[in-house]
BATORDO-239719 format. One record per residue (C-alpha): x, z, y; residue number from 1. Coordinates in steps of 0.1 Angstrom, whole numbers. Each point is the difference from the previous one (the first is absolute). Layout:
! residues N
<site xx="X" zz="Z" yy="Y" pos="NUM"/>
...
//
This chain:
! residues 290
<site xx="306" zz="588" yy="-689" pos="1"/>
<site xx="22" zz="0" yy="31" pos="2"/>
<site xx="-17" zz="10" yy="33" pos="3"/>
<site xx="9" zz="-24" yy="28" pos="4"/>
<site xx="-11" zz="12" yy="35" pos="5"/>
<site xx="6" zz="-34" yy="15" pos="6"/>
<site xx="-26" zz="-17" yy="-22" pos="7"/>
<site xx="-25" zz="28" yy="6" pos="8"/>
<site xx="3" zz="-5" yy="38" pos="9"/>
<site xx="-4" zz="-37" yy="-3" pos="10"/>
<site xx="-32" zz="4" yy="-22" pos="11"/>
<site xx="-15" zz="25" yy="25" pos="12"/>
<site xx="8" zz="-22" yy="29" pos="13"/>
<site xx="-16" zz="-31" yy="-17" pos="14"/>
<site xx="-31" zz="20" yy="-9" pos="15"/>
<site xx="-3" zz="13" yy="36" pos="16"/>
<site xx="3" zz="-36" yy="14" pos="17"/>
<site xx="-26" zz="-13" yy="-24" pos="18"/>
<site xx="-25" zz="28" yy="9" pos="19"/>
<site xx="6" zz="-6" yy="37" pos="20"/>
<site xx="-6" zz="-37" yy="-4" pos="21"/>
<site xx="-32" zz="5" yy="-19" pos="22"/>
<site xx="-12" zz="26" yy="26" pos="23"/>
<site xx="8" zz="-22" yy="29" pos="24"/>
<site xx="-19" zz="-29" yy="-16" pos="25"/>
<site xx="-29" zz="22" yy="-6" pos="26"/>
<site xx="0" zz="12" yy="36" pos="27"/>
<site xx="0" zz="-36" yy="12" pos="28"/>
<site xx="-29" zz="-9" yy="-23" pos="29"/>
<site xx="-19" zz="30" yy="12" pos="30"/>
<site xx="6" zz="-8" yy="36" pos="31"/>
<site xx="-9" zz="-37" yy="-3" pos="32"/>
<site xx="-27" zz="3" yy="-26" pos="33"/>
<site xx="-20" zz="32" yy="-1" pos="34"/>
<site xx="-11" zz="13" yy="-34" pos="35"/>
<site xx="-31" zz="-18" yy="-10" pos="36"/>
<site xx="4" zz="-27" yy="27" pos="37"/>
<site xx="-12" zz="-28" yy="-23" pos="38"/>
<site xx="-31" zz="20" yy="-9" pos="39"/>
<site xx="-7" zz="8" yy="36" pos="40"/>
<site xx="1" zz="-35" yy="13" pos="41"/>
<site xx="-33" zz="-17" yy="4" pos="42"/>
<site xx="-5" zz="-33" yy="-19" pos="43"/>
<site xx="7" zz="-31" yy="21" pos="44"/>
<site xx="-36" zz="-12" yy="-4" pos="45"/>
<site xx="-14" zz="32" yy="16" pos="46"/>
<site xx="13" zz="-12" yy="34" pos="47"/>
<site xx="-24" zz="-29" yy="-1" pos="48"/>
<site xx="-31" zz="20" yy="-10" pos="49"/>
<site xx="-8" zz="21" yy="30" pos="50"/>
<site xx="-24" zz="0" yy="30" pos="51"/>
<site xx="4" zz="-12" yy="36" pos="52"/>
<site xx="-28" zz="17" yy="19" pos="53"/>
<site xx="-16" zz="-28" yy="20" pos="54"/>
<site xx="-25" zz="22" yy="19" pos="55"/>
<site xx="-23" zz="-22" yy="21" pos="56"/>
<site xx="9" zz="-32" yy="-18" pos="57"/>
<site xx="-29" zz="-23" yy="-8" pos="58"/>
<site xx="-7" zz="-12" yy="-35" pos="59"/>
<site xx="-1" zz="-37" yy="-9" pos="60"/>
<site xx="-38" zz="-1" yy="2" pos="61"/>
<site xx="-3" zz="-37" yy="-5" pos="62"/>
<site xx="20" zz="-2" yy="-32" pos="63"/>
<site xx="-18" zz="-10" yy="-32" pos="64"/>
<site xx="-5" zz="25" yy="-29" pos="65"/>
<site xx="-21" zz="2" yy="-31" pos="66"/>
<site xx="-24" zz="29" yy="-8" pos="67"/>
<site xx="-6" zz="16" yy="-34" pos="68"/>
<site xx="-28" zz="-25" yy="-7" pos="69"/>
<site xx="23" zz="-30" yy="6" pos="70"/>
<site xx="-16" zz="-9" yy="33" pos="71"/>
<site xx="22" zz="-14" yy="28" pos="72"/>
<site xx="1" zz="24" yy="30" pos="73"/>
<site xx="18" zz="6" yy="32" pos="74"/>
<site xx="16" zz="34" yy="9" pos="75"/>
<site xx="-23" zz="1" yy="30" pos="76"/>
<site xx="-30" zz="2" yy="-23" pos="77"/>
<site xx="8" zz="37" yy="-6" pos="78"/>
<site xx="2" zz="11" yy="37" pos="79"/>
<site xx="-33" zz="6" yy="16" pos="80"/>
<site xx="-26" zz="25" yy="12" pos="81"/>
<site xx="25" zz="22" yy="18" pos="82"/>
<site xx="12" zz="15" yy="-33" pos="83"/>
<site xx="37" zz="7" yy="-7" pos="84"/>
<site xx="14" zz="-13" yy="-33" pos="85"/>
<site xx="21" zz="19" yy="-25" pos="86"/>
<site xx="26" zz="-24" yy="-12" pos="87"/>
<site xx="23" zz="2" yy="-31" pos="88"/>
<site xx="25" zz="-26" yy="-13" pos="89"/>
<site xx="7" zz="1" yy="-37" pos="90"/>
<site xx="2" zz="-22" yy="-30" pos="91"/>
<site xx="-27" zz="2" yy="-27" pos="92"/>
<site xx="23" zz="1" yy="-30" pos="93"/>
<site xx="18" zz="31" yy="13" pos="94"/>
<site xx="-2" zz="28" yy="-26" pos="95"/>
<site xx="17" zz="29" yy="18" pos="96"/>
<site xx="0" zz="4" yy="38" pos="97"/>
<site xx="-29" zz="-22" yy="11" pos="98"/>
<site xx="-27" zz="18" yy="-20" pos="99"/>
<site xx="12" zz="34" yy="13" pos="100"/>
<site xx="-2" zz="-13" yy="36" pos="101"/>
<site xx="-36" zz="-13" yy="-7" pos="102"/>
<site xx="-9" zz="34" yy="-14" pos="103"/>
<site xx="15" zz="19" yy="29" pos="104"/>
<site xx="-18" zz="-23" yy="25" pos="105"/>
<site xx="-33" zz="5" yy="-18" pos="106"/>
<site xx="3" zz="38" yy="0" pos="107"/>
<site xx="9" zz="0" yy="37" pos="108"/>
<site xx="-29" zz="-22" yy="9" pos="109"/>
<site xx="-24" zz="21" yy="-20" pos="110"/>
<site xx="12" zz="31" yy="18" pos="111"/>
<site xx="-1" zz="-16" yy="34" pos="112"/>
<site xx="-38" zz="5" yy="4" pos="113"/>
<site xx="-4" zz="-37" yy="8" pos="114"/>
<site xx="-19" zz="-25" yy="-20" pos="115"/>
<site xx="14" zz="-35" yy="-9" pos="116"/>
<site xx="-22" zz="-26" yy="15" pos="117"/>
<site xx="-12" zz="23" yy="28" pos="118"/>
<site xx="32" zz="12" yy="17" pos="119"/>
<site xx="27" zz="-21" yy="-17" pos="120"/>
<site xx="7" zz="-29" yy="-24" pos="121"/>
<site xx="27" zz="-2" yy="-27" pos="122"/>
<site xx="22" zz="-30" yy="-5" pos="123"/>
<site xx="26" zz="-3" yy="-28" pos="124"/>
<site xx="22" zz="-31" yy="0" pos="125"/>
<site xx="24" zz="-11" yy="-27" pos="126"/>
<site xx="35" zz="-12" yy="10" pos="127"/>
<site xx="5" zz="-16" yy="-34" pos="128"/>
<site xx="-11" zz="-36" yy="1" pos="129"/>
<site xx="-5" zz="-1" yy="-38" pos="130"/>
<site xx="-27" zz="27" yy="2" pos="131"/>
<site xx="-35" zz="-14" yy="-7" pos="132"/>
<site xx="-35" zz="8" yy="15" pos="133"/>
<site xx="-10" zz="13" yy="-35" pos="134"/>
<site xx="28" zz="26" yy="1" pos="135"/>
<site xx="-11" zz="9" yy="35" pos="136"/>
<site xx="-36" zz="5" yy="-12" pos="137"/>
<site xx="12" zz="25" yy="-27" pos="138"/>
<site xx="20" zz="19" yy="26" pos="139"/>
<site xx="-30" zz="1" yy="23" pos="140"/>
<site xx="-22" zz="14" yy="-27" pos="141"/>
<site xx="26" zz="27" yy="-8" pos="142"/>
<site xx="4" zz="9" yy="37" pos="143"/>
<site xx="-38" zz="3" yy="5" pos="144"/>
<site xx="-1" zz="24" yy="-28" pos="145"/>
<site xx="28" zz="20" yy="16" pos="146"/>
<site xx="-18" zz="0" yy="33" pos="147"/>
<site xx="-33" zz="12" yy="-16" pos="148"/>
<site xx="-20" zz="-21" yy="25" pos="149"/>
<site xx="-35" zz="-14" yy="-4" pos="150"/>
<site xx="-5" zz="-36" yy="-13" pos="151"/>
<site xx="-4" zz="-13" yy="35" pos="152"/>
<site xx="37" zz="9" yy="7" pos="153"/>
<site xx="11" zz="-31" yy="-19" pos="154"/>
<site xx="-10" zz="-21" yy="30" pos="155"/>
<site xx="26" zz="19" yy="21" pos="156"/>
<site xx="29" zz="2" yy="-25" pos="157"/>
<site xx="20" zz="-32" yy="-3" pos="158"/>
<site xx="28" zz="-9" yy="-24" pos="159"/>
<site xx="16" zz="-33" yy="9" pos="160"/>
<site xx="28" zz="-24" yy="-11" pos="161"/>
<site xx="18" zz="-27" yy="19" pos="162"/>
<site xx="25" zz="-28" yy="-1" pos="163"/>
<site xx="36" zz="8" yy="9" pos="164"/>
<site xx="-3" zz="-12" yy="36" pos="165"/>
<site xx="-28" zz="24" yy="7" pos="166"/>
<site xx="18" zz="28" yy="-17" pos="167"/>
<site xx="31" zz="-6" yy="21" pos="168"/>
<site xx="-21" zz="1" yy="32" pos="169"/>
<site xx="-17" zz="32" yy="-9" pos="170"/>
<site xx="31" zz="19" yy="-12" pos="171"/>
<site xx="19" zz="-12" yy="31" pos="172"/>
<site xx="-28" zz="12" yy="23" pos="173"/>
<site xx="-2" zz="34" yy="-16" pos="174"/>
<site xx="38" zz="4" yy="-4" pos="175"/>
<site xx="-5" zz="5" yy="-38" pos="176"/>
<site xx="31" zz="-10" yy="-20" pos="177"/>
<site xx="2" zz="-4" yy="-38" pos="178"/>
<site xx="24" zz="-14" yy="-25" pos="179"/>
<site xx="-3" zz="-12" yy="-35" pos="180"/>
<site xx="17" zz="21" yy="-26" pos="181"/>
<site xx="4" zz="-1" yy="-38" pos="182"/>
<site xx="-24" zz="20" yy="-22" pos="183"/>
<site xx="9" zz="20" yy="-31" pos="184"/>
<site xx="2" zz="-32" yy="-21" pos="185"/>
<site xx="24" zz="-16" yy="25" pos="186"/>
<site xx="-25" zz="-25" yy="13" pos="187"/>
<site xx="-2" zz="-5" yy="38" pos="188"/>
<site xx="-37" zz="7" yy="1" pos="189"/>
<site xx="-2" zz="33" yy="20" pos="190"/>
<site xx="4" zz="9" yy="37" pos="191"/>
<site xx="16" zz="28" yy="19" pos="192"/>
<site xx="-20" zz="10" yy="32" pos="193"/>
<site xx="-10" zz="29" yy="21" pos="194"/>
<site xx="-30" zz="22" yy="-6" pos="195"/>
<site xx="-20" zz="-3" yy="32" pos="196"/>
<site xx="-36" zz="-4" yy="12" pos="197"/>
<site xx="-6" zz="-17" yy="34" pos="198"/>
<site xx="-29" zz="6" yy="24" pos="199"/>
<site xx="-10" zz="-32" yy="18" pos="200"/>
<site xx="-22" zz="-1" yy="32" pos="201"/>
<site xx="-33" zz="-19" yy="-1" pos="202"/>
<site xx="17" zz="-29" yy="19" pos="203"/>
<site xx="28" zz="-3" yy="-26" pos="204"/>
<site xx="29" zz="19" yy="15" pos="205"/>
<site xx="22" zz="25" yy="-19" pos="206"/>
<site xx="-8" zz="35" yy="12" pos="207"/>
<site xx="15" zz="25" yy="-24" pos="208"/>
<site xx="22" zz="3" yy="-31" pos="209"/>
<site xx="-6" zz="28" yy="-25" pos="210"/>
<site xx="29" zz="4" yy="-25" pos="211"/>
<site xx="1" zz="15" yy="-34" pos="212"/>
<site xx="-22" zz="2" yy="-31" pos="213"/>
<site xx="-21" zz="31" yy="9" pos="214"/>
<site xx="-16" zz="-5" yy="34" pos="215"/>
<site xx="-16" zz="28" yy="21" pos="216"/>
<site xx="-37" zz="-4" yy="6" pos="217"/>
<site xx="5" zz="13" yy="35" pos="218"/>
<site xx="26" zz="-26" yy="7" pos="219"/>
<site xx="-22" zz="-28" yy="-14" pos="220"/>
<site xx="-30" zz="12" yy="21" pos="221"/>
<site xx="21" zz="2" yy="33" pos="222"/>
<site xx="16" zz="-34" yy="-7" pos="223"/>
<site xx="-34" zz="-16" yy="-5" pos="224"/>
<site xx="-14" zz="16" yy="32" pos="225"/>
<site xx="31" zz="-11" yy="20" pos="226"/>
<site xx="-2" zz="-36" yy="-13" pos="227"/>
<site xx="-37" zz="-2" yy="7" pos="228"/>
<site xx="8" zz="8" yy="37" pos="229"/>
<site xx="-20" zz="32" yy="-5" pos="230"/>
<site xx="-33" zz="-18" yy="-9" pos="231"/>
<site xx="-4" zz="22" yy="-30" pos="232"/>
<site xx="4" zz="38" yy="-5" pos="233"/>
<site xx="-13" zz="31" yy="18" pos="234"/>
<site xx="11" zz="19" yy="30" pos="235"/>
<site xx="19" zz="24" yy="-22" pos="236"/>
<site xx="19" zz="-30" yy="-14" pos="237"/>
<site xx="10" zz="-10" yy="35" pos="238"/>
<site xx="12" zz="35" yy="8" pos="239"/>
<site xx="20" zz="0" yy="-33" pos="240"/>
<site xx="14" zz="-34" yy="8" pos="241"/>
<site xx="11" zz="13" yy="34" pos="242"/>
<site xx="17" zz="30" yy="-16" pos="243"/>
<site xx="20" zz="-22" yy="-25" pos="244"/>
<site xx="27" zz="-26" yy="4" pos="245"/>
<site xx="5" zz="-30" yy="-22" pos="246"/>
<site xx="37" zz="-1" yy="-12" pos="247"/>
<site xx="9" zz="-36" yy="-9" pos="248"/>
<site xx="32" zz="11" yy="-17" pos="249"/>
<site xx="-19" zz="24" yy="-23" pos="250"/>
<site xx="-31" zz="-22" yy="-3" pos="251"/>
<site xx="-23" zz="30" yy="6" pos="252"/>
<site xx="-16" zz="22" yy="26" pos="253"/>
<site xx="18" zz="32" yy="12" pos="254"/>
<site xx="-13" zz="29" yy="22" pos="255"/>
<site xx="7" zz="-5" yy="37" pos="256"/>
<site xx="9" zz="35" yy="11" pos="257"/>
<site xx="3" zz="-8" yy="37" pos="258"/>
<site xx="-34" zz="-16" yy="1" pos="259"/>
<site xx="-15" zz="30" yy="-18" pos="260"/>
<site xx="16" zz="24" yy="25" pos="261"/>
<site xx="-12" zz="-21" yy="29" pos="262"/>
<site xx="-36" zz="-1" yy="-14" pos="263"/>
<site xx="1" zz="38" yy="-6" pos="264"/>
<site xx="13" zz="6" yy="35" pos="265"/>
<site xx="-27" zz="-22" yy="15" pos="266"/>
<site xx="-27" zz="19" yy="-20" pos="267"/>
<site xx="15" zz="33" yy="12" pos="268"/>
<site xx="-1" zz="-11" yy="36" pos="269"/>
<site xx="-37" zz="-10" yy="-3" pos="270"/>
<site xx="-8" zz="33" yy="-16" pos="271"/>
<site xx="18" zz="20" yy="28" pos="272"/>
<site xx="-18" zz="-20" yy="27" pos="273"/>
<site xx="-34" zz="6" yy="-16" pos="274"/>
<site xx="8" zz="37" yy="-4" pos="275"/>
<site xx="9" zz="4" yy="37" pos="276"/>
<site xx="-31" zz="-18" yy="10" pos="277"/>
<site xx="-22" zz="22" yy="-21" pos="278"/>
<site xx="17" zz="32" yy="13" pos="279"/>
<site xx="-4" zz="-12" yy="36" pos="280"/>
<site xx="-37" zz="-4" yy="-3" pos="281"/>
<site xx="-22" zz="27" yy="15" pos="282"/>
<site xx="-27" zz="12" yy="-25" pos="283"/>
<site xx="-36" zz="-9" yy="10" pos="284"/>
<site xx="-20" zz="27" yy="16" pos="285"/>
<site xx="31" zz="21" yy="10" pos="286"/>
<site xx="-2" zz="14" yy="35" pos="287"/>
<site xx="30" zz="6" yy="21" pos="288"/>
<site xx="1" zz="37" yy="13" pos="289"/>
<site xx="7" zz="9" yy="36" pos="290"/>
//
């Protein structure tokens, strides 16, 4: 075999060029499409399943709905007696997220210290026009068991269905968006939506949004007190409400450090004034010497 340096140089040069081309292409790919970019991208439908917080917006109280017994009702039928309403939007054939939200809502209400029918009512509305009152009745029975409430609570817990026009009005008023998605079998019979519980004032206006699946009992209690225009709760609740801020972006209450410091400063000032007054008093029976 004859060793030919010229051919060796050509081979080395060709290999180097190929390696450089592959490296350059990889760098361009890495710059334009980060590793795992496809996996990190949110599905297109997710953009249409969020929440617009319409705080203060009135609900369509005159729209027709159907309760779990099949009776025709108006949304206004569930707003009375100065009680706030805990509202959830779901669809009754949901097997995953909706039951978890119901469970979390029931646990938070149990821990709030308030009683359904006394301090608040519960309203669960389906946004699937194919849901039936019979399915709503099953969900209502399941929720009452979760709530562990007396039999009389059934009069203050309502599961309703509606025609598409009423659903559109209610979801538009609450800023609740959902989108139909395929199930495991490929059928378009499921919905993507946010997990949220809304607190509504007694006159039918959106007061608070609580996000998630597990809700804090403290947040639920404070939201109900706030929505009731402070007609329920104790003095200690009002102090706690003053010391907390509702964060719309987080959908929960956070501690207001500035308010706590101001309250502590005010209390300290009162204590100092009382102490000076006590020290300045002359004891009874004490004579002044000459």
